[in-house]
N, C-alpha and C positions, 0 to 999 in steps of 0.2 A: 447359717452364719455363726461363727464363734469368734469371740475376742477374749484372749486370755491376758490377765493383768499380772504385774509383778512389782515388787519392791517398794515403791515410794508413792506418797500422795502427790496430787497434781501441783500443789503449792511448791514442791521441791524443784519443779521444772524451771522456774523463773527466778530462783534464788540469785541475788546480785552479789557482787564483790563487797559492796558497802551500802547497807540500807539507808545510811544517812545521806547518800548522794543521789537520792531519787529526784527526778525532775518531772514536772507536769507534762503530760502528753501534748504535743503541738496541736493547735486548733485544727489545722488542715487534715490531721489524721483521724478526726472524730467521725468520719463517715462510716456508716455501718456496712460491713462486707456481707454479700449475699450468702456466704458460706458460714458465717459466724454461728448461726442457729441450726445447723444441719442435725445436731444430736439433741435428742430429748433428754431431760433431766434423768440422771442415773445411768446414762448410756456412755458417757465419756470415759475412756480408759486413762489410767495414770501412766506417766513415764518418769523414771527416776532421775535424780540430779546427775549431771555429767561428772565424769572424772577425766580430766584432760591427761592424755598420755605424755609422759616425759621421755619415753624411749624413741629413738630416732631410727626409722626403718628405711632401708634402701628404697629409693623411689622407683616405681615401675608404672608404666602406662597401663598394662594389663598383661596377664599371662595366659588366660583362657585355657586352663588345664582341665581336661575332661574329668568328670568325677571318678570314672573307673580307673584313671591312671594315678590317683592319689595313693601314696605309700606311707608307711610309718615315718619315713625320713623326709617326707614332703609335707609342709604345713597344710593343714586342712583349710586354712584361709585362702590358699592359692586358687581354689575354685571360685572364690568371690572376687578375684582380681578383674574378671571380665564383667561387663555390664551389658548383657544381651537383651534384657527386658526394658521396656519403655513405659514409664508412667505418663501417659500422653494427655490425660485430662483428669479432673477430679474423680471421675467414676470409672475410668478405663485404664487397665494396664495391658500392653501388647507384648506378646512373647512368641517367638518362632518355635513352638513345641507342638508335639502331637496332642490331639484332642482328648485322648483317653486319660483316665485317672483323675487325680485332684491336684489342686495348686494352692499354695499358701504364701502369704506375705509375712515377713518377719521384720521386727524392728528392735534395735538395741541402742539405748541412750549412751552407753559407755563403749560401744563398738567392740562387743565381745562375741560376735557371731562366729560360728565355725560350722563345718559341714561334716556329717557322718552318714553312714548308710541309712540311719533312721531319719535323717533330715537335718535341719539347721538347729544348732544348739546355741545357748547363751542369749536367747532373746528375752526381751521384756514383754513383747507383744507378738501374738500370732493371729493372723487374720485369714480365714478361709476365703478364697476367691472363687467366683462362679464363672465358669467358662460358658460361652454361648455361641450358637451357630451364626454364620453370616460374617460379613466383612466389617472392618473398622468403619466408623462413620466417615462421611465424605469430608467433613471439616478436618478430621484427623489425618486422612490421606493427603489432603492438600498441604498440610503443614509438614507431614512426614512421608513423602511419597516413596522413600526407599524401604519402608516397612509396611507397605499397603497390603501385603499378603500375610501379615502376622495374625496370630489368633488373639481375639480380644477376651479379656477377663474383666468381670464386673467387680468393682471395689464397693464394699458395703457403704451405704449412705451414712451409717452410724459412726464411721471412722473419723476421728479427729485428725484429718490429714495434715493440718498445719503443724501440729506437734510432732507427728510421725516423721515429717520431712526433715526434722533436725537430728534424726537418728541415723545410725548405720542401717541400711535396708538390704534385704535379700529376698529372693523369691525362689521357691522350690517346687518341682513337679514330681508327683508320686504315681507309681503304678497302681493298679487295682488292688494289689496285695499289700499296699502301704510302703513299698520300698522307694527310697528317694532315687529318681532317675537322673535329675540334673538340678543344678542350682546356679544362681547368677545374681550379681548386683543389678541395680536399676539406673537407667538414665532418666533424669527428672525435669528437663527443661519444659516439657509440655504441661505438666501439672503446675510447675512454678509460674509459667505464664498465665495459666487460667486463674490461679489463686492470688497471685501477688503482683500482677502487672500494675505499674505505678507511674503517675505523671506529675507528682508533686516535686518539691525542691530536693535537690541532692547536692552534696558537697558542702562547702562553707558558705553560709548566707549572712550578709552584713546588714544590720539595721543601725539606727542612731544609737541605740542603747546596748545592743548585744550582738554576739556572733553565735549562730546556730550551726550545728553539725548534723548532717543527714547522710546515712549510709544504708543502701539497699542490700540486705544480707539475710534473706528469709530462712536459710538453712543454718544460720549461726545460732549457737547456744548462749553465747554472751559476747558483748563487744565493749571494749574500753578504749578511750583515747588518752594517750600520754602527751602532755603539753611540755615543750622544752623552750628554754630561753634562747639557746644557741643552736646553730646548725649541726653541731656534732659534739659528742662528749657530754659529760655531766649527767645528772639525774633529772627526771621530770620534775617540773615545778608544781605540777598538778596532775592527778590521775582522775579522769572523768568517766563515770559509769554512764553508758548510753542505754536508753530504754527503748523497747520495741513496741511498735504497733503495726500489725499486718505486714511484717517483713521489713519495715523501715526502722532503723535504729537512730535515735536522735538525742541531742543534748543541747542545752543553752548555756552560754558562757558570757563573760564580760567583754567589753570592747578592748580592754587592756590586753587581751590575747593577740590583738593585731600586731604583727611583727614577730610573733613567736612561731615555733615549729611544732608539728604534731605527727603522730603515727597512730594507726589503729592496731589494737590487739583483738583478733577475732578467734574465738573458740568454735571450731567447726569440724564436722566429720569430713575427712578427705579421702576420696576413693582410691587415690594413688598409693596410700599407705595403709588403708583399712583402719585408721585410727582417728580419734579426736585429736586435732592438732591445735596448737597455740600459734597462730600465724600473725606475724608482724607485717603490716602493709601500709603503703602510702594510700592516700585518698584517690580513688580512680577518677574523681572529679576535680583533681588538682588543676588549677588554671593558671599557668605561668609561674608556678611557685614550687621550688624544690631546694633542698640544701645541695651544696656542691658535690657531696658524696652520694647524692640521690636517695638517701635513706630517710629523709624527713620532708614533710610537706609544709610550706610556708603559708601562714595565714596573712594574706595581703588582699586588699580590696582593689580590684582592677579599675574601679570607678574613681579611685583617688586621683586628684589633680597632680599629685607628686609623680605619678607614673605616666603622665601624658606630656609628650613634647609640645612645645608652643605651637598652637594652631591645630592640634590634633582633632578636636571636636568638629572642626570645619573642613576636614580633609576631603569629605565627599564632594565639596564644591571645587576642589583642586584636581580631582581625578581627571586624567586625560579623557577626551570625548570618545565614546564608542557608540556608534549609531546602529550597528548590527553585529551579531556574532560572526557574520561572513567577513567582517573587516579585521578579524583577529589574525595575528601571526605570532608564533610562540618561539621563544629562545630558552632552551633548557640549560640550567646552570647550577653548579654546586657551590654553596656558600664559601667553602674553604678554597676550592679551585680558583675562585674569582680573584683572590687577593693574597694568598699566602706567600707567593713568590713575587709579589708586586712591591718593589722597593720604593715606589712613589707613594705608598700608603704608610701612615704612621705605624711604627713597629707594634704598638699596643693594639692596633685595630686589624692587623693582617689576619686573614682567615676567619674573620668574624662579621657580625652584623654591621658594625660601625664603618667597615671599609666602604660600604655603599654610600656613606655620607661624605666621603673625601672627594669633593667636587672636581679637583684637578688631578686626580690619580689617573694612571694609564687605563685602568679597568673602567672607571666611570666615564672617561672620555670616549672609550670604545663603545659603551652602551649608548652614549649620547649620539655617536655617529649612526648606530643602528636605528635608534629612535628617529633621528632626522630623516633616515631613508624610508621609514614607514613602520618599522617593527612596533608591535603594540604591547606584548606581554613577555615578562620574564617568569619562567617556571623554575622555582627553586626545589632542588632535591630535598629530602626530608629535613625539616627544621624542628620537629617535635623531639621530645626526650627519647633518645635511642641508646641502645647498648653498643658496646664495641669501642667507644672513645670515653676515657675518663674526663669528667668535667673539671677535675683538679689538674690544672696544666703543669704544675711542678712535678707531676708524676710521669709526664710524657718522656719517651725516649726519642732522640732526634737522629736524622740521617747525617752521615758524614759526607757532606756535599763535595768537599775537596777531593776526597778519595774516590767518590762515585764518578766525578767528572774526569778523573785520570784514566778510567778504564776504557777498553775498546768498545765500539758500538754493538758488537755481537757477543759480548762476554756474558757469562752466567753469574758473575760475581755480584753485579748490581742487585739482581733479584734475590740472591741469597742474603745479602745485607738487609734489604727491605723486609723480606719475609721473617728475618730473625727478630724484628721489632714490630711487626705489623699489628699485633694486638696490644701494643704498649705505646704506640705513637698517637698522634692527634687526628688520624685520618680514618674515615669510613663513609661510605655513601649514606648510611643511615637507615637502611631498610630492616632495622632490628627494633621495632617499637616496644617501648616500656610504658610510657604514658602519652597518650595521643594529644592531650590538651596543654602540654607544657613546652615552651620554647627550649631548644637544646642549650644546655648551660655552657658547653665548650665553645660556642660561638659568641658568648658574652664576655665582656672584660672582667666580670666577677660573677661566678656561678652562684654564689650565696646571695641572699637578699633578693630584692625585686629588680636588680639590674637587668636581667635578661628580658623582662617585660618592657622596660623603657627603651632598651636598645633595639629590640625587635620592632617596636613601633617607629623608632627613628629610621630604621631601614626601610620599612614600608613607605613612610612619608618621603624619604629621599628618592626612592625608585619612582614613585608617582610624580614627583616634581621634575624628573628629567623626561617625563612624557611616556612612562611605561607603567602598565598595570602589573600586579604581582599574583602569581599562581602558586599555591602550595601543593606539594606532593604529599598525599595522605595515604597511609598504609593501614587500612582497617581490616585487611583480609587475614592478618595473623599477628601474633604477639611473640616477643622473643623468649619470654620466660613462662614457666608453668610449674605447678606443684607447690607444696607448702614451704619449701626451703630456699628455692632459687631467689637470689637477691633481686633479679629482674622480673619476678612474678608479682603481679598485683591482683588482677581480676580473679585468677584461679585460686588465690588465697581467701578471697572474700566470699565468693559463691562457687566452690569447687564443682567442676563438671558442667557448669552452665554456659559460660562465655565461649568455651572452645568446642568446636565441632568434633564429634566423635564418630567412629565407625560402628558397625553392628556388633563388634566385640567390646566396645567401650573404650577403645584406644583413641587417642587424639589423632585427628587427621593431620598429615604433614605435606600435602600436595603443593602447598605454597612455599615450601622449604621447612617451615616449622610452625606448630601450634595454630592451625587454622581457626579463625573465629567464625561464629555462627550468627549472621545477621538475621536469619530466619527466626531467632528468638527475640521476643519483644524488647527486653531490656538491653540486649546488645544493639539492636537497631536504635533504641532510644539514646544510648550512649553515643553512638555515631552521630546522630542528628544534633544532639546537644553540643557535641564537640565542634561540629561544623558551624553551628550558630555562634559559638564563642569566637572562633577564628574570623568569621565574617563581621561580627559586630564589634567585638572587643579589640581585634587586631586589624580590622578593615581590609581583609584580604579580598582580592578581586576574582578569584577562580580557584578551582580544585581539580587536581589530576589524581585519579584513583588508581593506585597500584593494584594489579590483578583484580580489576573491577568485576570480572566474570565470577569471582568467588563470593561476591556480594549479591544479595537477592535484588531482583529488578524493583520490587516494591520499595525497598530501602532507597535505591537510587532515585526513583521517581519522587518519593517523599522529600528527599534531600533537595532535589532541584526545585520542587514547588515551594518548599520552605525558604530557600535562599533567595529565589527570584521574587518572593513575596515581601522581602524587606523594603522598608520605605525610608526615604530621606528624613521626613519630618518626624517619624516615630523612632527609627533605629539609627539615624545618621548614616545610613547606607542605602545606596541605590541598588537594590537586589536584582533589578531587571538586567543589569550588565554583568552579573556573576555567571561565568561560564563553567560548565561541569563536563569533564571528559575523563577517559581512562582506558585501561587495557581490557578489552572485552574478550580475552581468550577463554575458550570453553574446554576445560580439561579437569582431570581429577574427579573427586566424588560429586562435584556439582555438574559435570558434563551432561548434556542432554536433559537438563532440568532435574537432575537426580536428587536434589534437595529442595526443589521448588523452582519456580521460574527465575533463573539467574540473569545477571546483567551482562549477558554475552552480546557479541556484535549483532547477531540476528534478532535476539529478543528485544534489543533497545530500539529497533526500527520504529520510528514514529514518536519517540519520546523527546527528541531534541537534545539528547545527551550524546556527546561525541565519543568516538572510539578510534583507536589507532588502526590505520589501514596497512596491514602487513603485506597485502597483495601488491601494492605499488612498490613497496620496498624490495620485495623479493624479485619481482619482474625487472626492476631497474638494475639491481646489483647482481642478481643471479643466485640460484639455490635458495638457501635459508640459513639462519644462524645455526641450525642443527645439521646442515649438510656438509659436503666436502668444501673446504675453503677455496678451492680452485674452480668451483662451478661458476661459470661466467653468466652474465646477464646482458640486458639490452645495451647498457652504456659501457660495460667492461670488456667488450670484444667478442661476445658470443657469435660464432659463425663468421664474423667479419674480420677478426684478428685473433685467431685461436692461441691459447696459452700452453698447449700441449696436453691438457687434461682430456681424458676420454669423455666426450659428450655424446657418445653413441653413434658417431659417424656424421658426415656432412649433412645428409638429408634430415637426420634427427635434430641437429643443431639449427638448421634453417627453420624447421617447424617450430622449435621452441622459441626462436627469435620472433617469429610471426605471432605466436600466441602471447608472448610477453608484451608485444605492442598492444594487443587487445586489452590485456590486464591494465597496462599503464593508461590507455585511453579511457577506460571505465573510471580509473582513479582520478584522472584529470577532469572528468565530469562529476566530481564529488562522490564517486563510487555509488551513484544512485542505482537502486535495483531496477527501476523502470526506465532508465535512460536508454534510448534506442540508437544503435550504431550498426555499421556494417563490419562484420568480423573478418578475420583473415581468410575465411573460406568464401567470402562474398555474400554471406547471409545476413539479413537484418535480424538482430537479436537485442534483447534487453540486457542490461547489466547483470541481472540475476541469472541469465541464461549463458553467460560466459563463465566457464568453470575453471577452477584450479586443477592442478595435476592429480589431486585426489578426489575430484568430483564435487568440490564445495563451490557454491556460487561466489563469484568475485564481488558483484554489487550487492550491498545489503542496506544502504541508507535510503531514507525517504526525504531528507532535506540536507543541504550542504553543511549545516552546522554539526551533523552527526558523523562527519568524516574528518579525521585528523590525518593528513598525508605526511609521510616522513620517509627518509631513507637511512637515518641514523639517530641513535639516542644514546643514553649513558650505557645501556646494555650493549654487549658485543663490541667488535672493533669500531674505531672511529671511521668516518667516511673515507678519509685519506688512507687509512691503514687497509681498509677492505679493498679499495681501488688498487693499492700497491700489491696486494696479495693476488688479486684475480686477473690483473692485466698481464700481458706477456712481459717477462723479466727484462727483455731487451729494449723496450720502448723508453723514450726520454722522460725526464722529469716534467718538461713542458707539456707533454701529452697527458701525463697523469694529472697535472693541475687542471687541464681543460676537461678531463673526464670528471674530476671532482666538481667542477662548475656545471657540467651538464646535469649531474644528478641533482644539485641544489636548484637549478633552474626549472627542472620538471616540477619540483615541489612548489617553488615560488609562483609559478604561473598556472597552477591547477586551481579549479574550483574546490571549495571546501576550506579547511583550516590548515595552513602550512605550519609545520613544526620542524625546528632545527636544533640540533645538538650544539652546545657552545663549542666553538672552534671549527665547525663545518666551514665557516667563512674565512678561516686563516690556516687551513690545511692541517688542523690539529692531529697530532699523533700520540699514541700511548705506547709506542715501540711495539705495535702489533699485539698488545694485551687484549684478549677477548672478554675479560671480566675483571675490571680494575677496581671493584668495590672496596678492596682492602689492600690495594697496591701502593699506598702511601702517596705523598706529594710528588715523589720522584717520577712515577709513571703517569700521574694525572696532571702534570703541570700545564697551566695555560699561560702563555706569554703575550701580554698585550703591548709589549714594546715591539713585537713583530720580528724580533731577532732570531727566534728559533721556533720550530713547530713541535719540538720534543721528539723528533725521529731519532732512532739509533742511540737510545740511552740504555742499551743492554737487552738481552733476551728477556721477554716478559715472564712473570712469575710461573714457576714450574707447575704449581697445583692445577691450573686451568689451561696451560699452554704447552706443556712438554711434548705432547704428541705432535704438535705442529712446529717444533723447533727446527727440524730438518728443512722445512720450507722457509721459516723465518730467518734463520741464521745467514744464509747467503744474501738475502735482501738487506738486512741490517748492515752487513759488512761492506756492501757496495756503496761508495760515496755518491754515486750519481742518483741514488734514490732520495737523497736529502735535499729539500728545497732551500733556496736562499731567501734572504729577506725580500728581494725583489719579487720572487714568486708569491710570497705571503701577501705582500702589499697589493699585487695584481689580483690575487684571489679575493681579497677583501673588497677591492674596488668593483670587481665583477658581481660579487654578492650584493653589495649595496645597490648596484645598478638594477638588479632583478627586483629588489624591493621597491625601488623608485618606480619601475615599470608597473609592478603590481598595483601600486597605489596611485598611479597616474590615471587610472580608469576604473570606474565601478563595474565595468564589464568583466574584470578578472575576479570580482567578488559578488557574484550574483546571489541573491538572497533566498530564492525558492527553487524547488525542483522544476517547476513549470518554466521558469525563466531560463534555466540551463537547457532544458529540452528544446525550447523554441529558438535559442540563440547560438548554441554551441554545435559545431559540426566538425567531423574529422574527415580528412581527405587522404589520398594515397592509401586506400584500404583495399581489401579483397586479395585474391591470389596473385594479382599482377602488380602488387605494390613494389615500390623501390625500397629494397631492404635497408633498414637502419634509419628510416626517416619517418617522423611523426609530423603531420601538418594539421593544425587546429585553427578554425576560424571562429570568431565571436561577432555576432551581428547586432547592431543597435537600430532603433527606429528613428523616425524624424518627426518632430513636433508638427502637428497640423496635417499629418498624412495617416491614412489608415494602416492597420497592421501593428507591428511592434511599437511599444511606447519608447520614448527617448529617455535613456538613462544618463548618457555621457554627453556633456555639452561640447566636448573637444573632438572626440573620435567617433566616427560612425561605423567603423569596421576595423577589426584587428585580426591579424594572422600570425600565429606562432609556428615556427619551423624548428624542429630539433633534428639535427643531423649527427648521429653517433658514429658515422663511418670514419675510417682513417683517411678517407679521400673526400674531395669536394663532391657534392651531390647536385645534379641538375635534373629537373623534372617539371612536367607541365601539369597544372591543375585547371582543366577547362572551366570549371565553375567559378574560377577567380580571375577570368579574363576581363579586360576593360575596366579595371578598378584603378583608383588613384592612390595606390599604396606606396608608402615610403618607409624607410628604416626608422624605427622609433628614435626621437630626438636624443634620448638618453644614450642609446647605442651609437648614434652619430657623433656624440661628444665623448665617447668612451676612450680610455687609454688602450683598450683592446683593438688593435689595428686589424686583426683578422676578421672580426665581425663586420667591420665596415666594408668588407668585400662582398657582403651578401647583396644579391641583385634580384630585381623583379622586372619582368617585361610584360607590360599591360596588354600588348597586342596578342600575345600568345598564351599568357598566363604561366609563363615559365619562371621558375625560381632557381637561382644558383646560390647554394649555401656552402660555406667553407667547411672543411672537416672538423668534426668535434665542436660544433658551434650551435648555440641556440640564438636565433634571431627573431625579432618581433617587428612586423610591418604594421603600420597604422594608416588609416584613411582619415585625414583631418577634414573637419566639416567646412573649413573656409576655402577649400580648393574647388 
């Protein structure tokens, strides 16, 4: 082992900006760390004082230039832009290099490393590393499975790793004759987790006498806080030096700071520029507090009575009852969509939090109607601080509504006008996270000060008081900004290279769209858990939907669920047992097949009680997938039964896909349980996991009904009405399309598991066939709760994501028969409410266990001799005082659901259902839909007659 020293004494390492501003180390940081005494006296090497770079370098993720390709015109630093070596624990560095020769670790406090044939120059410290045979330790492989075959190198125990980690680091491999073969930067999350994992306070902590600031930044060389009186402009009224202990920087200040704003200045080596950078960043633990321009964090105490609406502390007692997660139904809604064009809402409240408090507005009355029908939860698209919409509303550009309304329904001018202002208007879905724990300022009446906190709470309270619980859409899988200069970058300025997942070259992974986060790292997981706790306790949120949940580790999700559901009314003023957790369990990118650890994918979550979206029932019902041909038909859109002219592989192939689609839907209607046994289209008894998708993936994956979220449409992709309008034959009537829309929602409403609906499914909502309206403005995303229009035919959808389909879209938009009238919209709403009423008329539609579903749910009309286009499901109840099934429903002892997607009436016999006292459900008998009233059942034969494109429900009352 050799350790070479250079330049300065150890005292220079921690020189502060102002020695007069030293603060006493917080008591909670006095714990002795097990690595503090690793070096014996005389063995600790010195690292010189930093010199922050003032030069601004073009940001790069990595270049990975091989050493042999370096030329005199190419900076020698380019070979260090990659980080292919991993410092995985205090004592081990892993690198994918040949075993021969030697290896050295280099450190430079001032980031002056460069690479030559002789090795790495400009270092303050050089450490010989010892390679050894064998694999990496099992605990390292578990944490970093993607590098399990890398060669381990032993780090000398005498190394002061905590000081070295504040430097620019490089590793070099040498041949036996001393020539440098390769060099690389290092990825540090493993060793940072081992040395600096921390569970104490972070962010701003308020006490009676003081405000304390805590920032986890173990690689920082210095941290200061600038305190400002105002949200923008001016000079800081105070500059505060933070002091470090074991990676946590802290300072104490007076209570008079409350109401002021602050930012951190972090001096830290950044691998994207290979320099020591002076980064200005908000507090990553900001909680409800930012300036309108997003550049400063507000010091405000969330426990202040001034920030609580009247009755806030007792809201847990006002929450709507929820006896079981199986009782949940979810309505997905965007805050701005809800009210921006609702002229019954006060102009100052439109598009924001306070619109939900307008008790007599069209939108609130609509939610009350759905709540009265049985709906339980409203899922709000992102409401945290996101990029893409300026919080300063006076900077927004607005649509020219009068001009847009004058254009033809198939014109391209509307989208051109919207796209010209799309990044300067007030619209975005919000999947561009900047700070996870701060309510979005653009939805508040004033983005400065604590207004957004108070108004968000008012919104939660108002939604609860109309009988609905509230779900937040959380996006922990990625961040919008990265690097030292991006105004939307926060975490990557404070601990560069830690929070964002990187590939084996050291480049940031982008499979989620941008800047993937790494919940496999301890402090990333901790930030996620702390953030969820804040939303649940401080904002009293009732559930969380995780965007791209499969990119988060399973252990993070399980911890989150356990933590949230452990909250108690008497201690936390929250009943955590009713908080529901679900998300997108897609398995792709670098995390696929547990590539970065066991991830929260559909199959991995089996048995956790965490819900995931069931794409199988969506694709089988509608046809194809969001990534396939838009004319690919499905079970309800005419596959085989009413072809649209698209090549489905011939008549036999279409009939086969129709039969298999029924299998997929039936598994979904049985909560997508992996062990549910049914008869498939070939007449075989199979489990849900033995029914396979077209690429051989099991359809059933859940172990309990709460693990399945059934849906046919969501904010992504076309609306339900739009996809029906695309896939069905162009010549059918609007009345038929409306019935198909209802068929799809009825399948979801009457399935076991959790039904999920996109806002507007119930009123034929259209986005003029836009397949991705995340940034398409209010024009294409409009929701009309006056029921006058469904927003069909407002121009060709934006070119960026839809131009390839314009030839299919244009003739449909131009055809006036495609546009529904108000009578169609009202009928659709009535039918949708009826399905909710039916679902909540009997607990048999909301069975709580897999065993109950297997015992009580049966599918008929199965096997190769089935009547095409018809699903028949029965649900059986027991009778008090009789052996066998227990009695769950005091009103109905037996229920039969028949779904006929055919363009003609269906008549068929189910022998097993002979001699029952079935009658049409009272809700449908009183329905305005006269067609469903023509549904018939003959007890003597077990024959059912069901009108075309109709879902009917028969019940057996107990009093007959």
